[in-house]
C-alpha positions in Angstrom: 174.8 76.1 87.9 171.5 74.7 85.7 169.2 77.3 83.9 166.1 77.6 85.9 163.1 78.8 83.6 160.8 81.4 84.5 157.9 80.1 85.7 160.1 78.2 88.6 162.3 81.2 88.6 160.0 83.8 89.8 157.2 81.9 91.4 156.2 84.2 94.7 157.5 83.9 97.8 154.6 85.6 99.8 150.6 86.5 99.3 151.9 90.1 98.1 153.8 89.0 95.1 151.1 86.6 93.7 149.1 88.5 90.8 145.2 88.8 91.2 143.8 86.3 93.6 142.6 89.2 95.9 140.1 87.8 98.0 141.7 84.9 98.6 145.4 86.4 100.0 143.1 88.7 102.4 140.8 85.6 103.6 143.9 83.6 104.1 146.1 86.6 105.6 143.4 87.6 108.1 142.7 83.8 109.3 146.4 83.5 110.2 146.4 86.9 112.1 143.3 86.0 114.3 144.1 81.9 114.5 141.1 81.0 112.5 143.3 78.3 110.7 141.2 75.8 109.2 142.0 72.3 109.1 141.0 71.4 105.4 140.9 73.6 102.5 140.0 73.5 98.6 141.6 75.6 95.9 139.9 74.8 93.2 140.0 76.9 89.5 141.4 77.2 86.0 145.8 75.9 85.5 148.6 78.1 86.3 146.5 81.0 88.2 148.5 80.4 91.8 146.4 77.3 93.2 149.6 75.4 94.2 151.6 78.5 95.1 149.4 80.1 97.5 149.2 76.5 99.3 152.9 76.8 99.9 152.9 80.0 100.9 150.0 79.0 102.8 152.3 76.3 104.3 155.0 78.5 105.0 153.4 81.2 107.0 151.9 78.7 109.3 155.9 77.2 110.0 157.4 79.9 109.6 160.0 80.4 112.7 160.0 83.9 112.2 157.1 85.8 110.6 156.8 89.5 109.9 153.5 90.7 110.3 152.1 87.0 109.4 154.1 86.7 106.3 156.9 84.1 106.1 160.6 85.8 106.6 161.9 83.0 103.4 164.8 82.9 105.5 164.6 80.4 108.2 164.7 76.4 107.7 160.9 75.7 107.3 160.6 78.3 104.8 163.8 77.6 102.5 162.8 73.3 102.7 159.1 74.5 101.8 160.0 76.4 99.2 162.5 73.9 97.9 159.6 70.8 98.7 162.2 69.3 100.8 160.5 69.7 104.4 159.3 66.6 106.1 156.1 68.2 107.8 154.9 69.2 104.5 153.8 66.5 102.3 153.4 67.3 98.7 151.6 64.2 97.0 150.3 64.1 93.6 146.8 62.7 93.4 147.1 61.8 89.8 150.0 59.6 90.0 148.5 58.3 93.6 145.2 57.5 93.0 144.5 54.4 95.0 143.4 53.8 98.2 146.4 52.0 99.2 148.5 54.8 98.9 146.5 57.1 100.8 146.1 55.0 103.3 150.0 54.7 103.8 150.9 58.1 103.1 148.1 59.9 104.9 145.9 57.8 107.4 148.6 55.6 109.2 151.0 59.0 109.2 149.0 61.5 109.9 148.4 60.9 114.2 152.5 61.4 114.0 153.4 64.9 115.8 155.1 67.1 113.4 159.0 66.6 113.5 159.9 69.9 113.8 157.6 72.6 112.9 154.3 73.9 114.5 152.1 71.8 111.7 151.9 69.3 109.3 150.5 69.8 106.4 149.3 67.7 103.5 149.0 69.4 100.1 147.3 67.2 97.5 147.6 68.5 94.0 144.9 67.5 91.4 143.1 66.0 93.9 139.7 65.2 91.6 142.3 62.3 90.2 141.6 60.3 93.4 139.9 57.1 93.1 136.4 56.7 94.9 137.7 54.3 97.6 140.4 56.6 98.5 138.3 59.4 98.8 135.9 57.2 101.1 139.3 56.7 103.0 140.0 59.9 103.7 136.9 61.1 104.2 136.6 60.5 107.9 140.3 61.7 108.6 139.5 65.1 106.7 136.5 65.6 109.1 138.3 65.1 112.3 141.8 65.2 111.9 144.5 66.0 114.8 145.0 69.8 116.0 148.1 69.8 114.1 147.2 68.4 110.8 146.2 71.0 107.6 144.9 69.5 104.6 145.1 72.0 101.1 143.5 70.3 98.0 144.4 71.8 95.2 141.9 70.7 91.7 141.0 72.2 88.3 137.7 70.0 88.3 135.9 71.0 91.6 132.8 69.2 90.4 134.6 66.0 90.6 135.3 65.9 94.2 132.3 64.4 96.5 130.3 66.9 98.4 131.6 65.2 101.3 134.4 66.4 101.0 133.8 69.7 100.3 131.4 70.6 102.8 133.9 69.3 105.3 136.6 72.0 104.1 136.8 75.7 103.0 136.6 75.8 99.3 138.4 79.0 97.6 137.8 79.8 93.9 140.7 80.9 91.9 140.0 83.2 89.1 141.8 83.5 85.7 144.5 86.2 85.8 143.4 89.1 83.9 145.6 90.3 81.1 146.5 93.8 82.4 148.1 91.2 85.5 149.7 89.3 83.4 151.5 91.9 81.0 152.4 93.5 84.0 154.3 90.8 85.8 155.6 90.1 82.2 157.4 93.9 82.3 158.9 92.7 85.5 160.4 89.5 84.2 161.7 91.1 81.0 162.9 94.1 83.1 164.8 91.5 85.3 166.3 89.5 82.5 167.1 92.5 80.6 165.1 90.8 77.5 164.1 93.3 74.9 160.1 93.0 73.9 157.3 94.6 72.3 154.5 95.7 73.5 152.7 94.0 70.7 154.2 91.0 71.5 153.6 90.7 75.6 149.9 91.5 74.6 150.0 88.6 72.5 151.4 86.3 75.3 148.6 87.7 77.8 145.8 87.1 75.4 147.5 83.2 74.4 147.7 82.3 78.1 144.0 82.3 78.7 144.3 83.8 82.3 147.1 81.2 83.3 150.2 83.5 84.6 152.3 80.6 84.5 151.7 79.8 80.4 152.3 83.3 80.2 155.9 82.9 81.4 156.7 79.8 79.7 155.8 80.9 77.0 158.3 83.9 77.1 161.0 81.7 77.9 160.6 79.9 74.7 160.5 83.3 72.8 163.1 84.9 74.4 165.2 81.6 73.0 163.7 81.3 69.9 164.5 85.4 69.6 168.0 85.5 71.0 166.9 87.6 73.7 164.5 89.7 71.9 160.7 89.2 71.7 158.7 90.8 69.2 155.3 89.9 67.8 156.7 88.4 64.6 158.1 85.8 66.8 155.1 85.3 68.9 153.2 84.7 65.9 155.5 82.2 64.7 155.6 80.0 67.7 152.2 80.0 68.4 151.4 79.1 64.4 149.2 82.4 64.4 149.2 83.8 60.8 150.5 87.8 60.9 148.2 90.5 61.4 148.0 91.1 57.4 146.4 87.9 56.6 143.6 88.2 59.6 142.9 91.8 58.4 142.0 90.4 54.7 140.0 87.7 56.1 138.0 90.1 58.2 137.5 92.6 55.1 136.5 89.9 52.6 133.7 88.7 55.1 132.6 92.1 55.4 132.8 93.4 51.8 131.2 89.7 51.3 134.4 88.5 48.6 134.9 85.6 47.8 137.8 86.0 45.8 139.7 87.9 48.5 138.8 85.5 51.0 140.3 82.2 49.1 143.6 84.3 48.1 143.9 84.7 52.0 143.3 80.9 52.5 145.9 80.0 50.3 148.1 82.2 52.3 147.3 80.7 55.3 147.7 77.4 54.0 151.6 78.2 52.2 153.1 79.5 55.2 151.8 76.8 57.2 149.3 78.4 59.8 147.1 77.1 62.2 143.7 78.0 60.7 141.8 77.4 63.9 144.3 79.7 65.4 143.6 82.0 62.4 139.6 82.3 63.4 140.2 82.5 67.0 142.6 85.7 66.0 139.7 86.7 63.5 136.7 86.5 66.2 138.7 88.2 68.5 139.1 90.7 66.0 135.9 91.4 65.4 134.8 91.4 69.0 137.1 94.2 69.7 135.7 96.2 66.4 132.4 96.0 68.0 133.0 97.4 71.4 135.3 100.2 69.4 132.3 100.9 67.0 130.1 101.1 70.5 132.4 103.2 72.1 133.5 100.7 74.9 137.5 100.6 73.6 139.8 102.7 71.7 141.0 102.0 68.4 139.5 99.1 65.8 141.7 96.0 65.4 140.5 95.9 61.6 142.2 98.0 59.0 140.4 99.8 56.3 137.1 98.9 57.7 134.0 100.5 56.0 132.4 102.9 57.8 128.8 101.9 57.1 129.1 98.4 58.6 126.6 98.3 61.4 128.2 97.0 65.2 125.8 94.7 65.0 127.0 92.7 61.7 130.2 92.7 63.8 129.3 91.1 66.5 126.8 88.6 65.0 130.0 87.3 62.7 132.2 87.2 66.2 129.4 85.0 67.5 128.6 82.7 64.0 132.9 82.5 64.2 133.1 81.2 67.8 130.5 78.3 66.6 132.6 77.2 63.6 135.5 77.1 65.4 133.5 74.5 68.3 132.6 72.8 64.8 136.2 72.3 63.4 137.5 70.8 66.8 136.7 67.6 65.5 137.2 68.2 61.7 140.0 65.7 59.9 141.0 68.4 57.3 140.7 71.7 59.1 142.0 74.1 56.5 139.2 73.1 53.6 136.4 73.0 56.5 137.9 76.5 57.9 137.3 78.2 54.4 134.2 76.2 53.3 132.4 77.5 56.9 133.6 81.0 55.9 131.8 80.8 52.4 128.7 80.1 54.5 129.1 83.5 56.5 129.2 84.8 53.1 126.1 83.4 51.9 123.9 84.1 54.8 122.4 87.3 55.1 123.6 89.1 58.8 121.9 92.0 59.1 118.4 90.0 60.2 117.5 92.3 62.9 116.7 95.3 60.6 114.1 92.5 58.4 112.6 91.3 61.7 111.6 95.3 62.6 110.6 95.8 59.4 108.3 92.4 59.5 106.9 93.3 62.9 106.3 97.3 61.8 104.2 95.7 58.9 102.2 93.1 61.0 101.7 96.3 63.1 100.1 98.5 60.0 97.8 95.6 59.1 96.6 95.1 62.0 95.5 98.4 62.4 94.5 99.3 58.8 96.8 101.5 57.5 98.6 100.5 54.1 101.4 99.3 54.3 104.8 101.4 53.2 107.3 100.7 50.8 110.4 99.1 52.0 112.8 101.9 51.3 110.4 104.2 53.5 110.4 101.9 56.0 114.1 101.6 56.5 116.1 104.5 58.5 118.2 106.3 56.8 121.1 104.9 58.3 120.4 101.3 57.1 119.2 102.3 53.4 122.3 101.5 51.0 121.9 101.1 47.5 121.6 97.3 46.2 125.3 97.4 44.3 127.1 97.8 47.6 128.8 94.2 48.6 128.5 94.5 52.2 125.3 95.3 52.5 124.2 91.9 54.3 120.7 92.2 53.6 120.7 92.9 50.2 116.6 93.3 49.4 115.1 93.1 46.5 113.8 96.0 44.8 110.3 97.5 46.0 107.4 97.2 44.2 106.0 100.4 42.8 103.0 102.3 44.4 100.3 101.8 42.6 97.5 104.3 43.1 94.6 103.2 45.1 91.9 103.1 42.5 94.1 100.4 40.8 94.9 98.5 43.8 91.2 98.0 45.0 90.5 96.2 41.9 92.9 93.8 42.4 92.8 91.1 45.3 95.5 91.5 48.0 98.0 88.9 48.7 98.3 90.1 52.2 95.3 89.3 54.8 93.3 92.2 55.6 91.9 92.1 59.1 88.3 91.5 59.6 85.6 94.0 60.0 84.0 93.9 63.9 80.5 93.0 62.7 82.2 89.9 60.3 84.7 89.1 63.5 81.8 88.5 65.3 79.8 86.3 62.7 83.2 84.3 62.6 82.8 83.5 66.1 79.0 82.6 66.6 79.9 80.3 63.6 82.4 78.6 65.9 80.8 78.7 69.3 77.6 77.3 67.8 79.2 73.8 67.0 81.3 73.8 70.3 78.8 75.1 72.6 75.5 75.8 71.7 74.2 77.0 75.6 76.6 79.6 75.4 75.5 80.3 71.3 72.0 80.8 72.2 73.7 83.7 75.0 75.8 85.2 72.4 72.7 85.6 69.9 71.5 87.9 72.7 74.5 89.9 73.2 74.4 94.0 72.4 78.2 95.1 71.1 79.5 98.2 72.0 82.6 99.4 69.3 84.1 101.7 71.5 87.6 100.9 70.9 89.0 98.8 68.2 90.6 96.0 70.3 88.4 96.6 73.4 84.6 95.4 72.7 81.9 95.7 75.8 79.4 93.0 75.4 76.0 93.8 77.2 74.0 91.1 78.3 70.5 90.9 79.6 71.3 89.1 82.8 73.4 88.4 85.3 73.3 85.3 84.9 74.3 85.7 81.1 77.0 87.9 82.1 78.6 85.7 84.3 78.7 82.7 81.6 80.4 84.9 78.9 82.7 85.9 81.8 83.4 82.2 82.0 84.0 81.4 78.5 85.9 85.0 78.1 89.5 83.3 77.2 88.3 80.9 74.9 86.6 83.0 73.1 89.2 86.3 72.6 91.5 83.5 71.4 89.3 81.9 68.7 88.6 85.9 68.1 91.8 86.4 67.6 92.4 84.1 65.1 89.4 84.9 63.0 89.9 88.9 63.6 93.6 88.6 62.5 94.4 90.8 65.9 93.8 90.6 69.7 90.4 92.0 71.3 89.9 91.7 74.8 86.3 91.0 75.6 84.7 93.2 79.0 80.9 91.4 79.5 78.6 94.0 81.7 74.9 93.6 82.7 72.7 96.4 81.0 69.4 96.5 82.7 68.3 99.3 79.5 69.3 100.2 76.9 73.2 102.0 75.9 74.0 104.6 73.4 76.3 102.9 70.7 75.4 99.1 71.0 75.1 97.0 68.3 73.0 93.5 68.0 74.9 91.4 65.3 73.1 88.2 64.4 74.7 84.8 63.8 76.0 83.6 60.5 73.3 84.5 57.6 72.6 80.5 56.5 73.4 77.5 58.1 75.8 76.8 55.4 78.2 79.7 56.7 77.9 78.4 60.0 79.3 74.9 58.6 82.1 76.7 56.9 83.1 78.8 59.9 83.1 75.5 62.5 85.9 73.5 62.3 83.7 70.4 62.5 81.7 69.2 59.7 78.0 68.6 59.4 77.1 65.0 58.6 76.4 63.8 55.6 73.0 62.9 56.0 72.4 66.6 57.3 74.0 68.5 54.7 72.2 66.9 51.8 69.9 70.3 50.0 66.9 70.2 49.4 65.6 69.3 45.5 64.2 72.3 43.8 60.4 72.7 44.2 60.8 69.9 47.2 58.5 71.0 49.7 60.1 73.1 52.8 60.9 71.4 56.3 58.2 71.1 59.0 60.7 73.3 61.1 61.2 76.1 58.4 57.7 77.5 59.2 58.0 78.7 62.9 60.8 81.3 63.6 61.5 79.3 67.2 61.6 76.0 65.1 63.8 77.3 62.3 66.5 78.8 64.9 66.3 75.0 66.5 67.4 74.0 62.9 70.6 76.4 62.8 71.8 75.6 66.8 71.8 71.7 66.3 72.6 71.8 62.8 69.6 69.3 61.6 66.4 69.7 60.2 63.1 69.1 61.6 61.1 66.6 59.5 57.9 65.9 61.4 56.0 67.3 64.4 53.7 65.8 67.0 51.4 67.6 68.5 50.4 66.6 71.5 47.0 67.1 72.2 
């Protein structure tokens, strides 16, 4: 008798033997018991997770001559023929090999009207149905929509998005999930016990992880490993078959990244290349180890896969390295020199600072202190005790520069500071008036008469002499707050109010002291013919004598050179 591979030999014969897919198994079992059989099903999901297997079990259940509690007996002629793909009433079609419309017409459309030869239903199982051509789908559409009562379609695909919505809307769709590693390991233990194969727990874990949720792939790998190891499967055998480096090499690469040790990293790659291992497989193991180490550091898992990991390494650093390695793996898929590109990519991870969050937190704290008017705190004092480490440590990914010595207040006040300090309220208001005067002269006239109450640092009350002026300021309030935030260096909210009488604490602040100040604060420059200064000793302009006319000069950025009095 010829040898039967493990994936075929241990293929489930009923829904109870199928690993995972609990929702789908329960739905189909209840549908059979209640007689609620749909005329078309679509099974979609990743490879090796049970789509075709459940399609065959459903066909056996519907055509079994002696079902037991809604499950096929597995012994009647119908069950035996379906399991061996020999049934005349269960037609399996590989859509990848029969993509044309002519094949669909001859095999399905022209034959679908004939009654089953022996069983209750005529069942069509279309594997990889997304490979059908557009014409084939169009020809199949009417049959799927209104098939004869004795016909059931079961379509399986790994790419559901390629199946036309017209087919999906006429079918019951079931999404198959990848099989969990725990379920794969459980099934592998059952198979190895039945086949009397000696295995190690670590070897089964490696097989389950490499399968990527496909139980069929895991059984195929176990079959290959058993042949290579002469009936004995261990971690070294699996690593050799998969091209994975040993745990020692991957661990040395992880420590080199954490400790920022370029020499150790290069030595690990020399060993990796010398033993002929796959660089992408090594990077995937490295990424997974950092991810598992992060979960272990957070208390979500037991035991870190990285041995001798420094205790002062922050969990966030491990998570960032795992995420950056995922990006590196995607970039290397199209490289023509994997080994060299992988090593260079890891060297860039050594050079780039990893603890960026601590740097951002310190900058945000410095910004808030400057906005409130408080003195900045030295860098070492601002950092939490858990983040402060000597600069000589190699695993300090931030590597901050030594803090500048703190000078006395008197000494600091004599030299200009490079950090912008927030403006005092009066100066900020004058800057605002200077900008408004050029953009909105009418609003500028209203703001000149406004009295301000600085009750809070970030909330100013604007007291207006009339309700009209208060409404005018309220309309322009969002724009005023935006300009004020740019000039003051902090967000300040304005609250216009109508005040009929005097209010305690109110201040009246005039506009810029000179025309030049207004021009400097305003984003619009004064025209050249208006900005010419008067010569020394020249006669003042006609508008400088009267206060009201002088005010007009400021509003309109000009000079009144002559006054014609109307008698």
